[in-house]
C-alpha positions in Angstrom: -8.0 11.9 18.5 -11.8 12.3 18.5 -11.5 14.7 15.7 -9.4 12.3 13.7 -12.0 9.6 14.2 -14.8 12.0 13.1 -13.0 13.1 9.9 -12.2 9.4 9.1 -15.9 8.5 9.6 -17.0 11.3 7.3 -14.5 10.3 4.6 -15.6 6.6 4.8 -19.2 7.7 4.8 -18.6 9.8 1.7 -16.9 6.8 0.0 -19.8 4.5 0.9 -22.2 7.1 -0.6 -20.3 7.5 -3.7 -19.7 3.8 -4.2 -23.0 2.4 -3.1 -26.0 2.7 -0.7 -25.9 1.2 2.8 -22.3 0.1 2.7 -22.7 -2.3 -0.2 -20.3 -1.7 -2.9 -21.8 -2.5 -6.4 -19.7 -4.5 -8.8 -18.1 -2.3 -11.4 -17.9 -3.4 -15.0 -14.6 -5.2 -15.7 -13.6 -5.3 -12.0 -12.6 -8.6 -10.7 -13.4 -9.7 -7.1 -10.8 -9.3 -4.5 -8.9 -12.6 -3.8 -7.4 -14.0 -0.7 -3.7 -14.8 -1.2 -3.2 -15.4 2.5 -1.8 -13.4 5.3 0.7 -10.6 4.5 4.3 -11.1 5.6 5.7 -8.8 8.1 8.4 -6.3 7.4 11.7 -8.1 8.2 15.4 -7.3 7.9 14.7 -3.6 7.3 17.9 -1.6 7.6 16.3 1.8 8.0 12.8 3.3 8.1 12.4 6.7 6.4 9.4 9.0 7.0 8.3 6.8 9.8 9.0 4.8 12.9 9.4 1.0 12.3 6.0 -0.5 11.3 4.7 -4.0 11.7 1.7 -5.8 10.1 0.3 -6.2 13.6 0.4 -2.4 14.2 -1.3 -1.9 10.8 -4.3 -4.2 11.7 -7.5 -2.5 10.9 -6.0 -0.4 8.1 -5.9 -1.0 4.4 -2.3 -1.3 3.4 -0.6 -1.0 0.1 3.0 -2.4 0.1 4.8 -1.0 -2.9 8.3 -2.7 -3.8 10.4 -0.2 -5.8 13.8 1.2 -6.3 14.6 4.7 -7.3 16.4 4.1 -10.5 13.8 1.7 -12.0 11.9 3.6 -14.8 8.9 1.5 -14.2 8.9 2.2 -10.6 9.1 5.9 -11.4 6.2 5.6 -13.6 4.0 4.2 -10.9 5.0 6.7 -8.2 2.5 9.4 -9.2 -0.4 7.0 -8.8 1.0 5.6 -5.5 1.5 9.0 -4.0 -1.9 10.2 -5.4 -3.6 7.2 -3.5 -1.7 8.0 -0.4 -2.8 11.6 -0.3 -6.4 10.9 -1.3 -7.0 8.1 1.1 -4.7 8.3 4.0 -7.2 10.0 6.2 -9.8 7.3 5.4 -7.5 4.4 6.6 -5.1 3.6 3.8 -1.4 3.2 4.8 1.2 3.0 1.9 4.5 1.5 2.7 7.3 1.8 0.1 9.7 -1.0 0.4 12.9 0.1 -1.3 14.8 -2.9 -2.5 17.9 -1.9 -4.4 18.9 -3.4 -7.7 22.4 -1.7 -7.7 24.9 -1.3 -4.9 24.7 2.5 -4.8 21.0 2.2 -4.2 21.8 0.7 -0.8 23.1 3.9 0.7 20.5 5.5 2.9 21.5 9.0 1.9 20.9 8.2 -1.7 17.3 6.8 -0.9 16.6 9.8 1.3 17.5 12.2 -1.5 15.3 10.3 -4.0 12.4 10.4 -1.6 12.7 14.1 -1.1 13.1 14.7 -4.9 10.2 12.5 -5.7 7.9 13.9 -3.0 7.3 10.7 -1.3 5.8 11.4 2.2 4.6 7.9 3.2 6.7 5.5 5.1 9.7 3.8 3.2 11.4 0.6 4.5 15.0 0.2 3.2 15.2 -3.6 2.4 18.8 -3.9 1.4 19.2 -7.6 2.2 15.9 -8.5 0.4 14.4 -10.0 3.5 11.0 -8.5 3.1 11.2 -9.0 -0.7 11.8 -12.8 0.0 9.2 -12.9 2.8 6.6 -11.8 0.1 8.1 -14.1 -2.6 8.5 -11.0 -4.7 10.4 -11.1 -8.0 9.6 -7.8 -9.6 10.0 -4.0 -9.6 7.5 -2.4 -9.1 5.2 -4.9 -7.3 2.1 -3.8 -5.3 0.4 -5.8 -2.7 -2.9 -4.7 -1.3 -3.7 -5.8 2.1 -7.1 -5.7 3.8 -7.9 -4.7 7.3 -7.6 -8.2 8.5 -3.9 -8.3 7.3 -4.6 -10.6 4.2 -3.3 -9.9 0.8 -6.3 -9.4 -1.5 -4.7 -8.0 -4.7 -1.2 -8.3 -6.3 0.1 -6.3 -9.3 3.5 -6.4 -10.9 4.8 -3.8 -13.3 3.0 -0.7 -14.6 -0.7 -0.3 -15.3 -3.9 -1.6 -13.6 -4.3 1.7 -11.8 -8.0 1.9 -11.9 -8.3 -1.7 -10.6 -6.0 -0.9 -7.8 -7.8 2.3 -6.8 -11.2 0.6 -7.0 -10.0 -2.2 -4.8 -8.7 0.4 -2.3 -12.0 2.2 -2.4 -13.9 -1.1 -1.9 -11.9 -2.0 1.2 -12.1 1.4 2.8 -15.9 1.4 2.1 -16.7 -2.0 3.4 -14.4 -2.4 6.3 -12.9 -5.7 7.5 -14.2 -8.8 5.7 -15.6 -11.6 7.8 -13.1 -14.4 8.1 -14.0 -17.5 5.9 -15.6 -20.3 7.8 
């Protein structure tokens, strides 16, 4: 465990060095500040967890979390996956947790064996929650595939994005959160 903490510390220090001196992340041209959309909903009504034991928002406190709503036959979802999997690989050791919430559009997408096959074919190594009854989808008030919710170390949603695009903005926000750590609670 000590080795993991040391590697994480080195990665975060490298991010801080790359992004700004002394842990202060400079504003980037065209980057909007992170918002506060309130506390992230928990994963609820999950039928099956793939690539992971069941997760809760409480168990992820202290981590940066990207919740990605998707389904394996959605072309737009498939177009975002290379970015999501790249962020997972690049930042998982620095404190990023990606959770794919697979919410089916069609009846055949409800079958765990089909989801598991798609995860393997697509090379998804991060946790995937199978949300067949749309319980987590509804808890987030979500309406779109794909939809990404970035959650800070305090469990608050700081960035939402629906559809494709805004990849640089999302990655910059991930880097900002990893470099700065938990934000102080608003007074």
